[in-house]
C-alpha positions as CSV (number, residue, x, y, z in Angstrom):
1,M,-1.5,89.2,37.1
2,R,-1.1,91.0,40.5
3,R,1.6,88.9,41.3
4,A,3.5,89.5,38.1
5,A,2.8,93.2,38.5
6,A,4.4,92.6,42.2
7,I,7.6,90.7,40.9
8,M,8.2,93.7,38.4
9,A,7.7,96.3,41.3
10,W,9.9,94.3,43.7
11,L,12.7,93.3,41.1
12,S,13.7,91.0,43.7
13,V,13.0,87.0,43.9
14,G,13.6,87.0,47.9
15,A,10.7,89.5,47.6
16,A,8.1,87.6,45.1
17,L,9.2,84.3,47.6
18,W,8.3,86.5,50.4
19,S,4.8,87.0,49.2
20,Q,4.3,83.3,48.3
21,A,4.5,83.2,52.4
22,P,1.5,82.8,54.8
23,A,-0.1,85.8,55.7
24,L,-1.0,86.4,59.1
25,P,-4.3,86.7,59.9
26,V,-6.5,89.9,59.8
27,I,-8.7,90.8,62.5
28,R,-11.5,93.2,60.2
29,E,-13.7,94.0,63.0
30,F,-13.8,93.8,67.5
31,Q,-16.4,95.4,68.8
32,A,-18.6,95.4,71.7
33,V,-22.4,96.7,71.2
34,P,-22.6,98.6,73.2
35,Q,-19.9,99.4,74.7
36,F,-21.4,100.7,78.2
37,L,-23.9,98.5,80.2
38,V,-25.5,98.7,83.1
39,P,-25.1,95.7,86.0
40,G,-28.1,93.0,84.4
41,A,-28.0,94.2,81.0
42,Q,-27.3,92.5,77.4
43,G,-24.5,93.5,74.9
44,L,-22.9,91.9,71.9
45,L,-19.2,91.0,70.9
46,V,-19.3,91.1,67.3
47,W,-15.8,90.1,65.3
48,A,-14.8,89.1,62.0
49,V,-11.5,87.7,61.3
50,D,-10.3,86.5,57.7
51,G,-7.4,84.0,56.9
52,A,-7.2,82.7,60.1
53,D,-6.5,78.6,61.3
54,S,-8.6,79.0,64.5
55,V,-10.2,82.4,66.6
56,T,-10.6,82.3,70.2
57,I,-12.2,85.3,72.5
58,S,-11.3,85.4,76.1
59,G,-14.7,83.9,78.6
60,I,-15.6,82.7,75.2
61,G,-13.6,79.6,73.5
62,A,-13.0,78.8,70.2
63,V,-15.5,80.7,67.9
64,P,-16.2,80.9,63.9
65,P,-13.7,83.4,62.2
66,S,-16.7,85.9,61.9
67,G,-19.9,86.1,64.1
68,A,-21.8,87.7,67.4
69,A,-21.8,86.6,70.8
70,T,-24.1,87.8,73.8
71,I,-22.6,89.0,77.1
72,S,-23.3,90.4,81.0
73,P,-20.7,91.1,82.4
74,A,-21.1,91.6,86.1
75,T,-18.0,94.4,85.9
76,T,-16.3,95.8,83.7
77,T,-14.7,93.2,81.6
78,T,-11.6,93.5,78.8
79,Y,-12.2,90.8,76.0
80,T,-9.3,89.5,74.1
81,L,-9.5,88.3,70.6
82,I,-6.5,85.8,69.3
83,A,-6.9,84.7,65.6
84,K,-3.6,82.3,64.4
85,S,-2.7,80.8,61.6
86,A,0.7,79.1,60.3
87,A,2.0,82.1,60.1
88,G,1.7,83.4,63.5
89,Q,-0.8,84.7,65.8
90,V,-2.8,88.8,66.0
91,F,-4.9,89.9,68.9
92,A,-7.4,92.7,69.7
93,T,-8.6,93.5,72.6
94,T,-12.4,95.6,73.4
95,T,-13.6,96.7,77.0
96,V,-17.3,96.8,78.2
97,L,-17.8,99.3,80.5
98,V,-20.2,98.0,83.4
99,T,-22.1,101.2,85.2
100,A,-24.1,101.4,88.0
101,A,-27.6,101.3,87.9
102,S,-30.0,104.3,88.9
103,P,-30.0,104.6,92.5
104,P,-33.3,104.4,94.8
105,G,-35.7,107.7,94.1
106,I,-34.3,108.1,90.4
107,G,-36.4,107.1,87.4
108,I,-34.2,107.3,84.0
109,S,-36.7,106.4,81.0
110,P,-35.7,105.4,78.6
111,Q,-32.9,102.9,79.9
112,Q,-30.1,103.7,76.9
113,L,-30.7,105.5,73.7
114,N,-30.3,103.9,70.5
115,F,-29.8,106.1,67.2
116,F,-30.4,103.9,64.2
117,D,-28.6,104.3,60.7
118,V,-28.2,108.0,60.8
119,V,-26.5,109.4,58.0
120,V,-22.9,110.9,58.3
121,G,-22.5,114.3,59.3
122,Q,-26.5,114.7,59.9
123,P,-27.6,115.6,63.3
124,A,-30.3,112.9,64.8
125,D,-32.1,113.9,68.4
126,L,-33.6,111.7,71.2
127,N,-35.0,112.9,74.8
128,L,-34.4,111.1,77.8
129,D,-36.5,112.0,81.0
130,V,-35.2,112.2,84.8
131,Q,-37.8,111.8,87.6
132,L,-36.3,112.3,91.0
133,A,-38.1,111.5,94.3
134,F,-35.9,114.8,95.6
135,Y,-34.8,118.4,95.1
136,S,-31.2,117.6,93.3
137,D,-28.2,119.6,91.3
138,L,-28.1,117.4,88.5
139,Q,-24.7,117.8,86.1
140,L,-25.0,115.8,82.6
141,S,-21.7,115.1,80.7
142,I,-21.0,112.9,77.6
143,M,-17.9,110.4,78.0
144,G,-17.0,107.5,75.0
145,D,-17.6,109.1,70.9
146,S,-17.5,112.3,70.4
147,S,-20.3,111.9,67.9
148,F,-22.6,111.7,70.8
149,A,-23.5,115.6,72.6
150,I,-26.1,117.4,75.2
151,V,-28.4,119.9,73.3
152,G,-28.8,122.5,76.2
153,P,-28.3,122.7,79.6
154,T,-25.8,120.6,81.3
155,S,-26.9,121.4,84.6
156,A,-30.3,121.7,86.4
157,S,-31.1,122.2,89.8
158,A,-35.0,120.3,90.3
159,P,-36.7,117.1,90.5
160,S,-36.7,116.3,86.6
161,M,-35.4,116.6,83.5
162,R,-35.5,116.0,80.0
163,V,-32.6,115.5,78.2
164,T,-31.6,115.6,74.2
165,V,-28.9,114.2,73.3
166,R,-27.8,114.3,70.0
167,F,-26.1,112.0,67.3
168,T,-24.1,113.2,64.9
169,P,-22.2,110.1,63.6
170,D,-18.8,111.3,61.5
171,R,-18.0,108.4,60.3
172,T,-20.3,105.1,59.3
173,G,-20.2,101.9,61.7
174,M,-21.6,101.1,65.4
175,L,-20.6,104.4,67.9
176,S,-21.1,103.9,71.8
177,G,-20.8,106.5,74.2
178,N,-22.5,106.8,78.1
179,L,-24.3,110.0,78.8
180,R,-22.9,110.3,82.9
181,I,-25.6,112.2,85.4
182,D,-24.0,112.8,88.4
183,L,-26.0,114.2,91.3
184,P,-23.6,115.9,94.2
185,T,-26.3,116.4,96.4
186,I,-26.6,112.3,97.4
187,A,-22.8,111.7,95.9
188,Q,-24.1,109.4,93.3
189,S,-24.0,109.2,89.7
190,I,-25.5,107.5,86.4
191,S,-24.6,105.8,83.7
192,V,-27.3,105.8,80.4
193,P,-25.5,103.8,77.2
194,L,-25.7,105.9,74.1
195,N,-25.6,103.5,71.1
196,G,-25.7,104.7,67.4
197,S,-25.0,103.6,63.7
198,G,-23.7,106.0,61.0
199,V,-24.4,105.2,57.0
200,A,-22.7,106.5,54.3
201,S,-25.8,108.4,52.4
202,E,-29.8,108.6,52.0
203,N,-29.4,105.8,49.5
204,S,-28.2,103.2,52.5
205,V,-30.2,100.4,53.4
206,A,-31.4,102.0,57.0
207,I,-33.3,100.6,59.9
208,T,-34.7,103.2,61.9
209,G,-36.9,101.3,64.2
210,F,-38.9,98.4,65.4
211,S,-41.8,97.7,67.5
212,N,-43.8,94.5,68.2
213,I,-47.0,94.1,66.2
214,A,-49.0,92.2,69.6
215,N,-48.2,95.0,71.4
216,P,-45.7,97.9,70.8
217,A,-44.6,98.5,74.6
218,N,-44.1,94.7,75.1
219,A,-40.7,93.3,74.7
220,I,-39.9,90.8,71.5
221,G,-39.1,87.3,71.9
222,S,-38.5,84.1,69.5
223,D,-41.9,83.5,67.8
224,T,-43.3,86.7,68.3
225,W,-44.3,89.0,65.3
226,L,-42.5,92.5,65.0
227,S,-42.2,95.7,62.3
228,I,-39.0,96.7,61.5
229,Y,-39.2,100.7,60.6
230,G,-36.5,102.3,58.0
231,R,-35.2,103.3,54.3
232,N,-34.5,101.8,51.2
233,L,-35.7,98.3,52.9
234,G,-36.6,96.6,49.7
235,A,-37.8,98.0,45.9
236,T,-41.8,96.2,45.8
237,T,-44.4,96.4,48.5
238,R,-46.4,93.2,48.8
239,S,-47.1,90.5,51.3
240,W,-46.3,87.2,51.1
241,T,-49.5,84.7,49.3
242,T,-49.1,80.7,49.0
243,A,-46.6,80.0,46.2
244,D,-44.2,82.2,48.5
245,F,-44.7,79.0,50.8
246,V,-42.7,75.9,49.9
247,N,-43.7,72.6,51.9
248,G,-45.2,74.6,54.7
249,H,-42.1,76.8,55.1
250,C,-42.6,79.9,55.9
251,P,-40.4,82.1,53.3
252,T,-37.2,84.1,55.0
253,A,-37.3,86.5,52.3
254,L,-39.6,88.4,49.7
255,D,-38.1,89.4,46.9
256,G,-34.7,89.6,47.9
257,V,-35.4,91.2,51.4
258,S,-34.7,89.1,54.3
259,V,-33.9,89.9,58.0
260,L,-31.2,88.2,60.2
261,I,-31.9,88.0,63.9
262,D,-28.2,87.5,65.0
263,G,-27.4,85.3,62.3
264,Q,-30.7,83.2,62.0
265,P,-33.3,83.8,59.3
266,G,-36.5,85.4,60.2
267,Y,-39.7,84.7,58.5
268,V,-40.8,87.4,56.1
269,S,-44.5,88.1,55.7
270,Y,-44.4,92.0,54.5
271,V,-41.9,94.2,52.7
272,S,-41.8,97.6,51.5
273,P,-39.2,100.5,51.1
274,T,-40.1,101.8,54.5
275,Q,-41.2,98.5,56.6
276,I,-40.6,94.8,57.1
277,N,-42.7,92.1,59.3
278,V,-41.3,89.7,60.1
279,L,-41.6,86.9,62.9
280,A,-39.3,86.1,65.0
281,P,-37.7,82.7,64.5
282,G,-37.1,80.1,67.7
283,S,-33.6,81.3,68.1
284,F,-34.1,84.2,69.2
285,G,-31.1,87.1,69.3
286,I,-30.8,90.3,70.4
287,T,-29.7,91.8,67.7
288,A,-31.7,92.2,63.1
289,V,-30.1,92.9,60.3
290,V,-32.1,93.7,57.2
291,Q,-30.3,92.3,54.0
292,T,-31.8,93.7,50.0
293,P,-30.1,93.4,47.6
294,Q,-29.6,96.7,47.1
295,G,-27.0,96.1,50.8
296,V,-27.3,95.4,54.2
297,S,-28.3,97.5,57.2
298,S,-26.7,98.3,60.4
299,A,-27.4,95.7,62.8
300,I,-29.7,97.2,65.8
301,P,-30.4,95.8,69.0
302,L,-33.7,94.3,69.9
303,G,-33.6,93.8,73.8
304,G,-36.2,91.3,74.4
305,A,-36.2,87.7,75.9
306,P,-36.2,84.1,74.4
307,F,-39.7,83.6,75.7
308,V,-42.1,86.1,75.9
309,P,-45.6,84.6,75.7
310,Q,-48.3,87.5,74.6
311,F,-51.7,88.6,74.0
312,L,-52.6,90.1,70.6
313,G,-53.5,93.7,71.8
314,V,-56.4,95.5,70.2
315,P,-54.7,98.6,68.5
316,P,-54.6,101.6,68.8
317,E,-54.3,101.9,72.7
318,Y,-53.8,97.8,73.3
319,L,-55.7,97.7,76.5
320,Y,-57.7,94.9,75.5
321,A,-56.8,91.2,74.7
322,Y,-57.7,90.5,71.5
323,A,-60.8,87.7,71.4
324,T,-64.1,87.2,70.0
325,L,-67.5,85.7,70.4
326,P,-68.3,82.2,68.5
327,D,-70.5,84.6,65.7
328,G,-67.3,86.6,65.7
329,T,-68.5,89.8,67.7
330,Y,-65.3,91.1,69.4
331,V,-65.0,91.1,73.0
332,G,-65.2,94.9,74.2
333,P,-67.0,97.6,75.3
334,A,-69.9,98.8,72.6
335,G,-67.9,100.8,69.7
336,M,-64.6,99.6,70.6
337,L,-63.7,99.0,66.8
338,G,-65.9,101.9,65.9
339,P,-69.2,102.2,63.8
340,G,-69.9,99.2,62.1
341,T,-68.1,97.0,63.9
342,L,-69.6,94.5,66.1
343,S,-68.6,94.2,69.9
344,R,-69.7,93.4,73.4
345,P,-68.5,92.6,76.9
346,A,-68.3,88.8,77.5
347,V,-70.5,88.0,80.0
348,P,-70.6,84.6,82.4
349,G,-71.2,81.3,80.8
350,D,-69.8,82.5,77.4
351,S,-67.5,80.1,75.5
352,I,-64.6,82.7,74.2
353,A,-61.1,82.9,71.7
354,V,-58.6,84.7,72.9
355,Y,-55.5,85.0,70.5
356,L,-51.6,84.8,71.7
357,T,-48.6,85.3,70.0
358,G,-44.7,84.1,71.6
359,A,-46.0,80.7,72.2
360,G,-41.9,79.8,71.7
361,P,-40.6,77.1,69.6
362,A,-40.9,74.4,72.5
363,M,-44.5,75.2,71.9
364,R,-44.9,74.6,68.6
365,P,-46.5,71.6,66.7
366,Y,-44.2,72.3,64.0
367,Q,-40.4,72.8,63.6
368,D,-39.1,76.3,63.4
369,G,-40.3,78.0,60.4
370,V,-43.3,75.5,59.2
371,F,-46.6,75.4,58.9
372,A,-49.1,72.8,57.3
373,G,-52.4,74.1,58.7
374,P,-54.4,74.7,62.1
375,T,-52.8,72.1,64.5
376,P,-53.4,71.8,68.5
377,V,-50.9,72.8,70.6
378,G,-50.4,70.2,73.3
379,R,-49.9,72.5,76.1
380,D,-52.0,73.3,79.0
381,I,-53.1,77.3,79.3
382,Y,-54.4,78.8,82.4
383,F,-56.0,81.7,82.3
384,V,-55.7,84.6,85.3
385,L,-59.0,86.7,85.6
386,T,-59.4,89.2,88.2
387,P,-62.4,91.1,88.3
388,A,-63.0,94.6,88.1
389,N,-62.7,96.1,91.9
390,S,-61.2,93.2,93.8
391,N,-58.0,92.0,94.4
392,Q,-58.8,88.1,94.2
393,S,-57.9,86.4,91.1
394,L,-60.0,83.6,89.7
395,V,-57.7,80.4,87.6
396,V,-59.7,79.0,84.6
397,Q,-58.1,76.3,82.7
398,G,-57.9,76.9,78.8
399,D,-60.2,74.8,77.0
400,Y,-57.8,74.6,74.2
401,L,-54.8,75.7,72.4
402,V,-54.2,75.6,68.5
403,E,-51.5,77.3,66.1
404,I,-53.9,78.9,64.1
405,G,-51.1,81.0,62.0
406,P,-47.3,81.4,61.8
407,G,-46.8,82.5,65.3
408,V,-50.1,82.9,65.9
409,Y,-52.4,81.1,68.3
410,Q,-55.9,80.6,69.4
411,A,-57.0,79.6,73.1
412,G,-60.6,78.8,74.2
413,V,-61.9,79.8,77.9
414,R,-65.3,80.1,79.5
415,I,-65.9,83.4,81.3
416,P,-66.7,81.8,85.0
417,P,-69.3,84.1,87.2
418,M,-67.7,87.4,88.1
419,A,-68.4,91.1,88.6
420,A,-69.0,93.1,85.4
421,G,-66.5,95.8,84.2
422,D,-63.2,95.4,83.0
423,A,-61.2,92.5,84.3
424,A,-57.7,92.1,84.2
425,I,-56.7,88.9,82.7
426,S,-53.4,87.3,81.9
427,F,-52.6,83.6,81.1
428,V,-49.6,81.1,81.8
429,L,-48.4,79.1,79.3
430,G,-45.4,76.3,80.0
431,N,-44.8,77.9,83.4
432,A,-44.3,81.3,82.0
433,P,-46.5,84.0,82.9
434,S,-47.6,86.4,79.9
435,A,-46.1,89.8,79.4
436,G,-48.2,92.8,79.3
437,E,-51.3,94.3,81.3
438,Y,-54.7,93.8,79.7
439,S,-58.6,94.2,80.1
440,L,-61.1,91.4,79.4
441,A,-64.8,93.9,79.4
442,I,-67.1,91.8,81.4
443,G,-71.0,92.0,81.1
444,S,-74.0,90.7,83.3
445,Q,-76.5,88.5,81.5
446,V,-79.2,91.4,82.2
447,D,-77.2,94.0,80.2
448,N,-76.5,91.2,77.8
449,Q,-80.4,90.6,77.0
């Protein structure tokens, strides 16, 4: 019907023949996220092409018609996408601006600002702190998309300053900018990447943040648990049940809600309208997308690294590693978890169990996404204990390492003779040191009597 209508409109046989000729490919999207990077940082190239027989990107090579690729250019780089079909070829370019890292004596926190899924036309503010080891004039400006603006003064003369950046998207999709901080006193400038995504309405599926469940301060890697926060993330509220597991395979969706991390499905344990808990897959990436029956969120950058082994921390401060004694008592200062929950320091000679995550796919006793019951991991684990008020560390080999649940591990260690007090504890697994800083409460035999 469409072709007949076109022929009638054109009133031309030639036009009808032309309509049947091969069409040029259509590049629907080709962009860098973010557009600005500091040296050593990672970003993404995102593309989508229709009707192409082949797609190539300079510096990467042949790629599928749609996808994303991690990039980390050392200098400002322009990438060119070429899409070919029988009708010919088309191309598009996108440029990643690599800006200078912070010079010595200057602290920037955070290193970039990410505004997740903000409704078009509605402002969202984030703060950035600048700390200097010296007095200097500061001059602030925005480069890139006009959706970003500085709230308040654009100059100051002080050793520190809090900068508020406002993101008011004027359209949907990913938007990038750059906060430039000039320090004329030392003839230096700093560039802070700004990334934001605009959505059509409050009814859109939107991600507003994420955190590492083991410890919000730690990076996220493969085989680690994370919480994703937002709005309209699902229509139901529930955790996974045994009925959601098929032949030991963890569910990749609950009630139609799933999470893709660089296109690979995560393993969803909890869904609600405002939060999803998900285990990152072994092929960990740096962006996440939530898919629901009501729609799909924008991609958000996760950062992180492929392999980030770490303790489960004791909330809410996450100062202590999560550990238990054989009778189930928690290891920690008395009253650590409040009234009614027993805890005490471990003493030399105690055999305790500590709990870990982020062991990575190479460590898992099962294939990615499969859990068939507690199973030993055939790798050695070593614990490093540094007693209170000491700079001498003790290295103790773990007694065992078992995966006790999807992405959760239990390791045994016997406490060696050491001084009482809060000892620093870390571990080494597969030649990789654990992330984060944790303490283990150590008491004396006298205190425990």
